[in-house]
ROLOSE-98751 format. One record per residue (C-alpha): residue number from 1; residue in one letter; y, x, z. Coordinates in Angstrom, 2 decimals. Example, Ala and Ser with C-alpha at 12.3 -4.5 7.8 and 13.67 -1.06 7.14 Angstrom:
2
+-----+---+---------+---------+---------+
!   k ! r !      c2 !      c1 !      c3 !
+-----+---+---------+---------+---------+
!   1 ! a !   -4.50 !   12.30 !    7.80 !
!   2 ! s !   -1.06 !   13.67 !    7.14 !
+-----+---+---------+---------+---------+
***
This chain:
220
+-----+---+---------+---------+---------+
!   k ! r !      c2 !      c1 !      c3 !
+-----+---+---------+---------+---------+
!   1 ! m !    0.00 !    0.00 !    0.00 !
!   2 ! s !    3.41 !    1.36 !   -0.98 !
!   3 ! i !    6.29 !    1.68 !    1.46 !
!   4 ! p !    8.35 !   -1.08 !   -0.26 !
!   5 ! d !    5.35 !   -3.44 !   -0.19 !
!   6 ! a !    4.74 !   -2.66 !    3.47 !
!   7 ! s !    8.39 !   -3.28 !    4.27 !
!   8 ! a !    8.32 !   -6.62 !    2.45 !
!   9 ! t !    5.14 !   -7.70 !    4.24 !
!  10 ! a !    6.50 !   -6.70 !    7.64 !
!  11 ! g !    9.69 !   -8.62 !    6.90 !
!  12 ! a !    7.66 !  -11.68 !    5.92 !
!  13 ! v !    5.77 !  -11.47 !    9.22 !
!  14 ! v !    9.03 !  -11.39 !   11.18 !
!  15 ! d !   10.37 !  -14.32 !    9.14 !
!  16 ! e !    7.25 !  -16.35 !    9.93 !
!  17 ! v !    7.49 !  -15.58 !   13.65 !
!  18 ! l !   11.17 !  -16.57 !   13.58 !
!  19 ! s !   10.11 !  -19.96 !   12.26 !
!  20 ! a !    8.52 !  -20.59 !   15.67 !
!  21 ! v !   10.49 !  -18.35 !   18.04 !
!  22 ! v !   14.25 !  -18.44 !   18.53 !
!  23 ! a !   15.04 !  -14.79 !   19.25 !
!  24 ! d !   17.04 !  -11.81 !   18.07 !
!  25 ! r !   15.51 !  -10.55 !   14.84 !
!  26 ! r !   15.98 !   -6.94 !   15.93 !
!  27 ! v !   13.79 !   -7.51 !   18.97 !
!  28 ! l !   11.00 !   -8.98 !   16.83 !
!  29 ! e !   11.35 !   -6.04 !   14.44 !
!  30 ! e !   10.82 !   -3.70 !   17.41 !
!  31 ! v !    7.64 !   -5.58 !   18.32 !
!  32 ! t !    6.46 !   -5.42 !   14.70 !
!  33 ! a !    7.13 !   -1.68 !   14.57 !
!  34 ! g !    5.08 !   -1.18 !   17.72 !
!  35 ! l !    2.16 !   -3.19 !   16.33 !
!  36 ! l !    2.16 !   -1.40 !   12.98 !
!  37 ! a !    2.43 !    2.01 !   14.64 !
!  38 ! r !   -0.85 !    1.28 !   16.50 !
!  39 ! g !    1.09 !    0.99 !   19.74 !
!  40 ! h !    1.29 !   -1.51 !   22.56 !
!  41 ! v !    4.25 !   -3.65 !   23.61 !
!  42 ! l !    5.67 !   -4.55 !   27.02 !
!  43 ! l !    7.88 !   -7.65 !   27.13 !
!  44 ! e !    9.87 !   -7.56 !   30.34 !
!  45 ! d !   11.70 !  -10.84 !   30.77 !
!  46 ! v !   12.25 !  -13.85 !   33.02 !
!  47 ! p !   10.15 !  -17.02 !   32.56 !
!  48 ! g !   10.99 !  -19.42 !   29.76 !
!  49 ! t !   12.01 !  -16.93 !   27.09 !
!  50 ! g !    9.01 !  -17.47 !   24.81 !
!  51 ! k !    6.97 !  -14.36 !   25.55 !
!  52 ! t !    3.59 !  -16.07 !   25.22 !
!  53 ! l !    4.65 !  -17.95 !   22.09 !
!  54 ! t !    5.92 !  -14.70 !   20.58 !
!  55 ! a !    2.62 !  -12.90 !   21.14 !
!  56 ! r !    0.55 !  -15.79 !   19.79 !
!  57 ! s !    2.84 !  -16.19 !   16.77 !
!  58 ! f !    2.55 !  -12.51 !   15.88 !
!  59 ! a !   -1.24 !  -12.67 !   16.05 !
!  60 ! t !   -1.35 !  -15.75 !   13.83 !
!  61 ! a !    1.18 !  -14.43 !   11.31 !
!  62 ! l !   -0.80 !  -11.19 !   11.02 !
!  63 ! g !   -4.07 !  -13.09 !   10.60 !
!  64 ! l !   -5.58 !  -11.51 !   13.72 !
!  65 ! e !   -7.74 !  -12.80 !   16.56 !
!  66 ! f !   -5.76 !  -13.60 !   19.71 !
!  67 ! s !   -6.73 !  -13.84 !   23.36 !
!  68 ! r !   -4.76 !  -14.30 !   26.57 !
!  69 ! v !   -5.49 !  -12.95 !   30.03 !
!  70 ! q !   -3.53 !  -14.39 !   32.96 !
!  71 ! f !   -3.26 !  -11.56 !   35.47 !
!  72 ! t !   -3.54 !  -12.69 !   39.10 !
!  73 ! p !   -4.11 !  -10.87 !   42.42 !
!  74 ! d !   -7.80 !  -11.86 !   42.44 !
!  75 ! l !   -8.51 !  -10.83 !   38.83 !
!  76 ! m !  -11.33 !   -8.27 !   38.63 !
!  77 ! p !  -11.80 !   -5.55 !   35.97 !
!  78 ! a !  -14.96 !   -7.28 !   34.71 !
!  79 ! d !  -12.89 !  -10.41 !   34.06 !
!  80 ! v !  -10.97 !   -8.36 !   31.49 !
!  81 ! t !  -13.56 !   -6.03 !   29.97 !
!  82 ! g !  -16.67 !   -8.17 !   30.25 !
!  83 ! s !  -19.92 !   -7.57 !   32.12 !
!  84 ! y !  -23.70 !   -7.49 !   31.82 !
!  85 ! v !  -25.39 !  -10.83 !   32.44 !
!  86 ! f !  -29.13 !  -11.27 !   32.87 !
!  87 ! d !  -30.71 !  -13.16 !   29.97 !
!  88 ! e !  -33.71 !  -15.00 !   31.40 !
!  89 ! d !  -35.20 !  -15.74 !   27.97 !
!  90 ! a !  -35.10 !  -12.10 !   26.88 !
!  91 ! g !  -35.79 !  -10.73 !   30.35 !
!  92 ! e !  -32.97 !   -8.20 !   30.12 !
!  93 ! f !  -29.29 !   -7.72 !   30.79 !
!  94 ! r !  -26.97 !   -8.44 !   27.86 !
!  95 ! f !  -23.33 !   -7.49 !   27.57 !
!  96 ! t !  -20.92 !  -10.43 !   27.51 !
!  97 ! p !  -17.57 !   -9.28 !   26.05 !
!  98 ! g !  -14.42 !  -10.12 !   27.98 !
!  99 ! p !  -11.12 !  -11.40 !   26.57 !
! 100 ! i !  -10.01 !   -7.86 !   25.78 !
! 101 ! f !  -12.28 !   -7.99 !   22.72 !
! 102 ! a !   -9.63 !   -9.37 !   20.38 !
! 103 ! n !   -7.13 !   -7.89 !   17.95 !
! 104 ! v !   -4.05 !   -8.99 !   19.90 !
! 105 ! v !   -4.46 !   -9.35 !   23.66 !
! 106 ! l !   -1.72 !  -10.94 !   25.74 !
! 107 ! a !   -1.77 !   -9.48 !   29.26 !
! 108 ! d !    0.38 !  -12.15 !   30.89 !
! 109 ! e !    2.21 !  -11.11 !   34.07 !
! 110 ! i !    0.37 !   -7.81 !   34.12 !
! 111 ! n !    2.08 !   -6.66 !   37.31 !
! 112 ! r !    0.47 !   -9.47 !   39.35 !
! 113 ! a !   -2.97 !   -7.85 !   39.19 !
! 114 ! p !   -3.95 !   -5.02 !   41.58 !
! 115 ! p !   -3.98 !   -1.42 !   40.26 !
! 116 ! k !   -7.79 !   -1.42 !   39.96 !
! 117 ! t !   -7.62 !   -4.25 !   37.44 !
! 118 ! q !   -4.58 !   -2.82 !   35.68 !
! 119 ! s !   -6.51 !    0.41 !   35.18 !
! 120 ! a !   -9.15 !   -1.50 !   33.23 !
! 121 ! l !   -6.63 !   -1.55 !   30.39 !
! 122 ! l !   -5.99 !    2.22 !   30.38 !
! 123 ! e !   -9.08 !    3.28 !   28.43 !
! 124 ! a !   -8.75 !    0.32 !   26.09 !
! 125 ! m !   -5.11 !    1.04 !   25.25 !
! 126 ! e !   -5.62 !    4.77 !   24.79 !
! 127 ! e !   -9.09 !    4.99 !   23.23 !
! 128 ! g !   -9.70 !    1.56 !   21.70 !
! 129 ! q !  -12.88 !    1.18 !   23.73 !
! 130 ! v !  -14.11 !    0.09 !   27.15 !
! 131 ! t !  -16.88 !    1.51 !   29.32 !
! 132 ! v !  -18.93 !   -0.94 !   31.38 !
! 133 ! d !  -21.81 !    0.27 !   33.56 !
! 134 ! g !  -21.84 !    3.57 !   31.71 !
! 135 ! e !  -22.05 !    1.98 !   28.25 !
! 136 ! t !  -19.16 !    2.35 !   25.80 !
! 137 ! h !  -18.13 !   -0.59 !   23.63 !
! 138 ! d !  -15.68 !   -0.30 !   20.75 !
! 139 ! l !  -12.84 !   -2.79 !   20.56 !
! 140 ! p !  -11.85 !   -4.60 !   17.36 !
! 141 ! d !   -9.66 !   -2.76 !   14.88 !
! 142 ! p !   -6.74 !   -3.26 !   14.84 !
! 143 ! f !   -6.18 !   -3.58 !   18.58 !
! 144 ! c !   -2.91 !   -4.19 !   20.39 !
! 145 ! v !   -1.93 !   -5.23 !   23.91 !
! 146 ! i !    1.23 !   -7.27 !   24.38 !
! 147 ! a !    1.92 !   -7.34 !   28.12 !
! 148 ! t !    4.54 !   -9.36 !   29.96 !
! 149 ! q !    6.13 !   -9.01 !   33.36 !
! 150 ! n !    8.97 !  -10.64 !   35.27 !
! 151 ! p !   11.57 !   -8.00 !   36.27 !
! 152 ! v !   13.23 !  -10.29 !   38.83 !
! 153 ! e !   10.41 !  -11.63 !   41.00 !
! 154 ! q !    8.79 !   -8.76 !   42.89 !
! 155 ! e !    6.96 !  -10.58 !   45.69 !
! 156 ! g !    3.19 !  -10.46 !   45.24 !
! 157 ! t !    3.37 !   -7.95 !   42.38 !
! 158 ! f !    2.08 !   -4.41 !   41.86 !
! 159 ! e !    4.33 !   -1.96 !   40.06 !
! 160 ! l !    2.78 !   -0.52 !   36.91 !
! 161 ! p !    1.75 !    3.11 !   37.46 !
! 162 ! e !    3.37 !    5.78 !   35.32 !
! 163 ! a !    0.11 !    6.38 !   33.43 !
! 164 ! q !    0.00 !    2.76 !   32.31 !
! 165 ! r !    3.71 !    2.50 !   31.45 !
! 166 ! d !    3.18 !    5.52 !   29.22 !
! 167 ! r !    0.61 !    3.56 !   27.19 !
! 168 ! f !    3.31 !    1.21 !   25.90 !
! 169 ! m !    5.11 !    2.36 !   22.78 !
! 170 ! v !    7.73 !   -0.40 !   22.95 !
! 171 ! k !    9.41 !   -2.00 !   25.94 !
! 172 ! t !   11.85 !   -4.76 !   25.10 !
! 173 ! s !   13.29 !   -8.09 !   26.22 !
! 174 ! l !   13.67 !  -11.38 !   24.35 !
! 175 ! g !   16.39 !  -12.85 !   26.56 !
! 176 ! y !   17.62 !  -16.43 !   26.65 !
! 177 ! p !   19.08 !  -17.80 !   23.39 !
! 178 ! d !   22.83 !  -18.24 !   23.06 !
! 179 ! e !   24.48 !  -21.63 !   22.53 !
! 180 ! a !   23.63 !  -21.68 !   18.82 !
! 181 ! g !   20.04 !  -20.71 !   19.58 !
! 182 ! t !   19.75 !  -23.43 !   22.20 !
! 183 ! r !   20.96 !  -26.02 !   19.71 !
! 184 ! e !   18.41 !  -24.75 !   17.20 !
! 185 ! l !   15.65 !  -25.08 !   19.80 !
! 186 ! i !   16.61 !  -28.70 !   20.40 !
! 187 ! d !   16.80 !  -29.45 !   16.67 !
! 188 ! r !   13.40 !  -27.89 !   16.01 !
! 189 ! r !   11.78 !  -29.84 !   18.85 !
! 190 ! a !   13.29 !  -33.08 !   17.57 !
! 191 ! d !   11.80 !  -32.46 !   14.11 !
! 192 ! r !    8.17 !  -31.94 !   15.19 !
! 193 ! d !    5.54 !  -34.05 !   16.94 !
! 194 ! t !    3.62 !  -31.25 !   18.67 !
! 195 ! p !    4.71 !  -29.60 !   21.95 !
! 196 ! s !    4.49 !  -26.06 !   20.57 !
! 197 ! p !    5.53 !  -24.75 !   17.15 !
! 198 ! t !    2.97 !  -23.15 !   14.87 !
! 199 ! v !    3.04 !  -20.43 !   12.22 !
! 200 ! d !    0.92 !  -19.67 !    9.18 !
! 201 ! p !   -0.89 !  -16.40 !    8.41 !
! 202 ! v !    1.12 !  -14.06 !    6.21 !
! 203 ! t !   -1.52 !  -11.35 !    5.90 !
! 204 ! d !   -5.04 !  -10.58 !    7.12 !
! 205 ! r !   -6.91 !   -8.00 !    9.16 !
! 206 ! e !   -7.62 !   -5.62 !    6.29 !
! 207 ! a !   -4.01 !   -5.75 !    5.11 !
! 208 ! v !   -2.84 !   -4.97 !    8.65 !
! 209 ! r !   -5.03 !   -1.86 !    8.63 !
! 210 ! e !   -3.34 !   -0.81 !    5.40 !
! 211 ! l !    0.08 !   -1.51 !    6.91 !
! 212 ! q !   -0.79 !    0.73 !    9.87 !
! 213 ! r !   -1.59 !    3.60 !    7.52 !
! 214 ! v !    1.77 !    3.42 !    5.74 !
! 215 ! p !    3.94 !    4.93 !    8.54 !
! 216 ! e !    1.81 !    8.08 !    8.38 !
! 217 ! s !    3.18 !    8.74 !    4.88 !
! 218 ! v !    6.85 !    8.29 !    5.79 !
! 219 ! r !    8.79 !   11.55 !    5.76 !
! 220 ! v !   11.54 !   11.88 !    8.37 !
+-----+---+---------+---------+---------+
***
């Protein structure tokens, strides 16, 4: 894929996400850049700014599989990575993949889980694989984590360790829409029958892999 074609496709993805999310285009371009650079994204914002909708819309527009993990104080690492479950019919333990086995994983309110659970993401984000009971399992390709956290509410949260913050290529904030954006939100809601807006796929998994190879050929 040529650089102009990649640029046009990335722009089309942002346009499609903007059809569902009212946000600053530059912020969505930052998220797109992080995804296409094989990085991970941290959305640090207050509730009600569309973080979950943004992550889901990007996954759909890119034609990728999406999963969401709600991080809570009682969430265990196995709830994220998966675990071995005994199969009575086969008489053996079989691996049951966790929600991290998706192309785009939304780690919602990541700082609400204890460090032990947060660390379950470290290997996945760095190596694209998880190790459970000594067995290594490859994650889907492409793979990206979009994590969210509330910078205001600190009670009952666990600060992300430096090692995990370093795994995120992009850290950004959507922010609340201005007056014009608020009016647009109201107009869009009045024109549809469903509670949440939807987007259509712009590309597919194989095309995303090609898009991720393009930045390697850009000379700076």
